[in-house]
Each structure stands twice: as C-alpha cells, then as structure tokens.
C-alpha positions in Angstrom: -30.8 -102.7 -149.8 -29.6 -105.4 -152.1 -32.2 -107.9 -154.2 -32.3 -111.0 -152.2 -30.6 -113.9 -154.6 -32.8 -116.2 -156.4 -34.3 -119.2 -155.0 -32.7 -122.5 -156.4 -35.4 -123.2 -158.7 -35.7 -119.9 -160.2 -31.9 -119.8 -160.6 -32.0 -124.0 -162.3 -34.6 -122.4 -164.6 -32.5 -119.3 -165.5 -29.5 -121.2 -166.3 -31.4 -124.1 -168.3 -32.9 -120.9 -170.2 -29.4 -119.3 -171.0 -27.6 -123.0 -171.9 -30.5 -122.9 -174.6 -30.3 -119.5 -175.7 -26.7 -119.7 -176.8 -27.0 -123.6 -177.7 -29.5 -123.2 -180.0 -29.2 -119.3 -180.9 -25.5 -119.1 -181.6 -26.0 -122.3 -183.3 -28.2 -121.3 -185.6 -26.8 -118.0 -186.7 -24.7 -119.9 -189.0 -28.1 -120.2 -191.5 -29.0 -116.9 -190.5 -25.8 -115.6 -191.7 -26.6 -117.3 -195.0 -30.0 -116.3 -195.4 -28.7 -112.5 -194.5 -25.8 -112.7 -197.4 -29.0 -113.0 -199.6 -28.8 -109.2 -199.5 -25.9 -108.0 -197.9 -22.5 -109.0 -198.0 -20.5 -109.9 -195.6 -18.8 -106.9 -194.1 -21.9 -104.9 -194.6 -24.1 -107.2 -192.9 -22.1 -108.1 -189.7 -21.2 -104.4 -189.0 -24.7 -103.1 -189.4 -25.9 -106.1 -187.0 -23.2 -105.0 -184.3 -23.2 -101.6 -184.5 -27.0 -102.0 -184.1 -26.9 -104.4 -181.5 -24.5 -102.1 -179.9 -26.1 -99.2 -179.4 -28.9 -101.2 -178.7 -27.5 -103.0 -175.3 -25.5 -99.6 -174.9 -28.9 -97.4 -174.6 -30.0 -100.6 -172.1 -27.1 -100.6 -169.5 -27.7 -96.6 -169.5 -31.0 -96.6 -168.8 -30.2 -99.5 -165.7 -27.5 -97.0 -164.6 -24.7 -98.5 -166.0 -21.7 -95.7 -166.2 -20.0 -94.7 -169.4 -17.0 -96.7 -170.3 -13.6 -94.5 -169.9 -11.7 -94.0 -172.8 -8.9 -96.4 -171.8 -11.8 -99.3 -171.3 -13.1 -97.8 -174.9 -9.8 -98.4 -176.4 -9.3 -102.2 -174.6 -12.9 -102.9 -175.7 -12.0 -101.6 -179.5 -9.1 -103.7 -179.8 -11.0 -106.9 -178.1 -13.7 -106.1 -180.6 -11.8 -106.0 -183.8 -10.2 -109.2 -183.1 -13.9 -110.9 -182.3 -16.0 -109.3 -184.8 -14.0 -108.3 -187.6 -11.8 -111.2 -188.0 -13.2 -113.3 -186.1 -17.0 -113.2 -187.4 -16.2 -111.1 -190.0 -14.2 -113.5 -191.9 -17.2 -116.2 -190.5 -19.2 -114.8 -193.2 -16.9 -114.0 -195.5 -16.4 -118.1 -196.1 -20.2 -118.8 -195.8 -20.8 -117.2 -199.4 -19.1 -120.7 -200.3 -18.9 -122.7 -197.2 -21.9 -124.7 -195.6 -23.2 -123.5 -192.6 -22.2 -127.2 -190.2 -18.8 -126.7 -192.1 -18.3 -123.2 -191.1 -19.5 -123.8 -187.3 -17.2 -127.0 -187.1 -14.0 -125.2 -188.2 -15.1 -122.1 -185.5 -15.1 -124.9 -183.0 -12.3 -125.4 -183.1 -11.7 -122.1 -180.8 -10.4 -123.5 -177.3 -8.3 -125.2 -179.3 -6.5 -122.6 -180.7 -7.0 -120.4 -177.3 -5.5 -123.5 -175.4 -2.2 -123.2 -177.9 -1.9 -119.6 -177.5 -2.3 -119.3 -173.9 0.6 -122.2 -173.7 2.8 -119.2 -175.6 2.0 -117.2 -172.2 3.3 -119.6 -170.0 0.0 -122.4 -169.6 1.9 -124.9 -170.6 -0.7 -127.7 -172.5 -0.7 -131.6 -170.5 0.0 -134.4 -172.6 -4.4 -135.0 -172.4 -4.6 -131.1 -174.0 -2.3 -131.9 -176.7 -4.1 -135.0 -177.4 -7.5 -133.2 -177.3 -5.3 -130.4 -180.1 -4.9 -133.6 -182.3 -7.9 -134.6 -182.1 -10.0 -131.2 -182.6 -7.7 -130.1 -185.5 -7.9 -133.8 -187.3 -11.3 -132.9 -187.7 -10.5 -130.0 -190.0 -8.3 -132.3 -192.2 -11.2 -134.8 -192.0 -13.1 -131.8 -193.5 -10.5 -131.0 -196.0 -10.2 -134.9 -197.3 -13.7 -134.9 -198.1 -13.9 -132.0 -200.2 -15.9 -129.9 -197.8 -12.9 -127.7 -197.2 -10.6 -126.2 -200.1 -7.4 -124.4 -198.7 -6.9 -123.0 -201.9 -9.8 -121.3 -202.1 -9.5 -117.8 -199.7 -12.9 -118.5 -198.2 -11.8 -122.1 -196.7 -8.3 -120.2 -195.8 -9.5 -117.1 -194.3 -12.6 -119.3 -192.3 -9.3 -121.3 -190.8 -7.8 -117.5 -189.4 -11.6 -116.9 -187.9 -11.2 -118.8 -184.6 -7.5 -118.2 -184.6 -8.1 -114.6 -184.0 -11.4 -115.2 -181.3 -9.3 -116.9 -179.6 -6.9 -114.3 -179.3 -9.0 -111.9 -178.7 -10.3 -113.6 -175.8 -7.8 -114.5 -174.6 -6.3 -110.6 -174.6 -9.8 -108.9 -173.4 -8.6 -110.7 -169.7 -5.2 -109.0 -170.3 -6.4 -105.9 -171.1 -9.0 -102.9 -169.4 -12.2 -103.6 -170.3 -15.3 -102.4 -169.1 -17.1 -104.7 -166.2 -19.7 -106.8 -166.8 -22.1 -106.5 -170.4 -21.0 -103.1 -171.0 -17.8 -104.9 -172.0 -19.5 -106.9 -175.4 -21.9 -103.7 -176.0 -18.3 -101.5 -176.4 -17.2 -104.1 -178.3 -19.7 -104.7 -180.7 -19.9 -100.5 -181.4 -16.0 -100.2 -181.9 -15.7 -103.7 -184.2 -18.9 -103.0 -186.0 -17.8 -99.6 -187.0 -14.9 -101.2 -188.0 -16.6 -103.3 -190.0 -18.7 -100.4 -191.6 -15.6 -98.7 -193.0 -13.9 -102.1 -194.1 -16.9 -102.5 -196.2 -17.0 -99.2 -197.3 -13.2 -99.0 -198.6 -14.3 -102.8 -200.2 -17.1 -100.7 -201.9 -19.6 -103.3 -200.4 -23.3 -102.5 -201.8 -26.7 -104.3 -201.1 -26.4 -107.8 -203.6 -29.8 -107.9 -204.1 -33.3 -106.6 -202.8 -34.3 -107.2 -199.6 -36.3 -109.8 -199.2 -38.3 -110.9 -195.8 -36.6 -113.8 -195.1 -33.0 -111.9 -195.3 -34.2 -108.6 -193.6 -35.8 -111.3 -190.9 -32.5 -113.0 -190.7 -31.1 -109.7 -190.1 -33.1 -108.4 -187.6 -32.7 -112.3 -185.8 -28.7 -111.4 -185.8 -29.5 -108.3 -184.0 -32.1 -109.2 -181.2 -31.1 -113.3 -180.5 -27.6 -113.7 -182.3 -25.8 -110.7 -180.8 -28.3 -108.9 -177.7 -29.5 -112.0 -176.7 -27.0 -114.6 -176.7 -23.7 -112.1 -175.3 -26.5 -111.5 -172.4 -27.4 -115.6 -172.0 -23.3 -115.8 -171.7 -22.5 -113.3 -169.9 -24.9 -114.8 -167.2 -23.6 -118.0 -167.7 -20.1 -116.6 -167.1 -21.1 -115.1 -163.6 -23.5 -117.7 -162.0 -21.8 -121.3 -163.4 -18.6 -123.2 -164.1 -16.4 -122.0 -167.2 -17.0 -126.0 -168.4 -20.6 -125.2 -168.1 -20.6 -121.8 -169.9 -19.0 -122.5 -172.7 -20.2 -125.6 -173.3 -22.1 -124.7 -176.3 -18.8 -125.4 -178.5 -19.9 -129.1 -178.5 -23.4 -128.4 -179.4 -23.2 -125.4 -182.3 -21.7 -127.5 -184.8 -24.5 -129.8 -184.6 -27.3 -127.4 -184.8 -25.5 -125.6 -187.3 -25.3 -129.0 -190.1 -28.9 -130.1 -188.9 -30.4 -126.1 -189.8 -28.1 -126.4 -193.2 -29.0 -129.8 -193.8 -33.4 -129.3 -192.9 -33.2 -125.8 -194.6 -30.5 -124.5 -196.9 -30.2 -128.3 -198.3 -27.1 -128.7 -197.8 -25.7 -132.1 -197.4 -25.2 -134.0 -194.4 -22.9 -136.1 -195.0 -21.3 -139.0 -193.0 -17.8 -137.2 -193.4 -19.3 -133.7 -191.9 -20.4 -135.8 -189.2 -17.0 -137.7 -188.4 -14.8 -133.9 -188.4 -18.0 -132.7 -186.3 -17.4 -134.8 -183.6 -13.3 -135.2 -184.0 -13.4 -131.5 -182.9 -16.3 -132.0 -180.8 -14.3 -134.5 -179.0 -10.9 -132.4 -178.7 -12.9 -129.4 -177.6 -14.1 -131.7 -174.3 -10.5 -133.2 -174.3 -9.2 -129.7 -173.9 -11.8 -127.8 -171.6 -12.0 -130.7 -169.3 -10.9 -129.7 -165.5 -7.5 -130.2 -165.3 -6.8 -132.9 -161.9 -5.2 -131.3 -158.9 -1.9 -132.5 -157.8 -1.5 -133.9 -154.1 1.1 -131.9 -152.0 
C-alpha cells in the first residue's frame, strides 16, 4: 500500500523549505567555494566535494531500496556529469580564484539563456520575446565587462563564460539520454563527474595550496552536505511537485544572495555596475523563462 499524499498545508511547507534551500544554499555556495579554495585548488576541491556527496547520496538511496544504475545509465550520467560538473562547476571554481562571488553568480545565471539558445539549435525556435530576454541577459555580462568586473582577456573570466554554456548543454542533453531515474541521476552524475575532476586535478598536479583551516574545512563540508546533497534533493523535489518556472526560480535569486554575501563576508565591492548587471541578467532570465502563450485554435 502506497503512503497517503501529504496534506496541502504540509506540501506547501515542503515546497517553501525546498525553495529556501535552493535560493539560499545555492546562492551561498559561491562564497563557500571562495573560502574552500584557500585550502584546495579548483579541481581537487570540487572533485572531493562531488565524489563524497555522490557516494553518500547513492548509499542513502540504496538503503531505501533503490536499484543501482545499469551500465548504460552510468555512461549517460557520466556524460552529463562531466558537462555539468567538470566544465560547469569546475570552470566556476577556476574563475573564483580571481573573480568575485557575485560576478561569478551573475554570469552563471545566464544558463537558462544559453539553454534557450541551445534548444533553438535542436529545433525549438525562439520567440521574439525570448530573443529580447536573451539580449537583456547578455547585456548584463557586457555591463560587467565594461565596468571592469569581468576582464575578457583573462583566462579565469573566459572559462567562467563557458561554464553556463556547458551546464546548459548538459541539462538539455540529460533530457535525451537514458540517465537513472529520480535522485539516482544526480548521485551517479556527482560520482562520475567528481572522479573525472580528481583525475584532472592529478593531471594538473594540484596539491593543497595551504594548511587546512577551520573555515576552509567547514566550507568544504558545507558544499558537500548542503550545496550538493540537500540542494540537489530539494531541487529534485521541486521538479517533481511544482511548475518548472517555480523550480528554476533560484536563477533569479542566487546572484543577489552571492552579491550580498560576497560584500558582507568577503569584502567584495557591491558596486552599482554589479547591481545593474545582475538585474539585467535576472530580467533576461525572467523573460526567457516565462511560459509561452497558447495560441487559440
């Protein structure tokens, strides 16, 4: 016998809690990555984070009776995991050696815009409204460049620009590949993607850049427990129980959270240029993510 559905009051509380998790937790991971990078270099830090989080999530799912992915599902999850984590999150980690947390979050917030563009290449033709949203969002990145917050002649800024492209492509591809069902998909993606990150770290000769401090170790544990396990689970719950526009609304909030935490905790400048760029990008994402009007027949 299946469990009865939760009451409307409890379901609203669960949705509110899940939204709070993806809003605050994912917005705060940029500052946490900045702190963790004081102990571990980019790929070593991110690889350790995702292998640990993915293994814990996989074990929890197996204890609840979930079946392990098939070889085909592991391969599909690996492809998506490399795009999302190695090129997506890994490039953000590289960029945050020199790029402010808020700037990084603003650039990453363009992911839905790239997803719309990639979708159009696969036959989903963008509307005029979506084109306007794309232009507004990318104008935010241009403002960051013109204001001196994003130096496009620096390798860190260039890889940061590519990160949301890789994340968008991986997200689109995940809908076309036989990835494992439910929460097993992010677990497999984190394990494979994290393992590739550790291999990249070994190839690059990455070693700890300094002695572990309470802050850097705490930031890494925060990324494992909250940034990966809790937030990914909350996002999966939102995808299953709410409209896509609600589930992806974190993209509107994360840059503001990252800007505020960067200014308050890391001493990063909260300038008018950064705020304008952030608002332009959020406006573009809002326009692109708005549901299309149905045509009357």
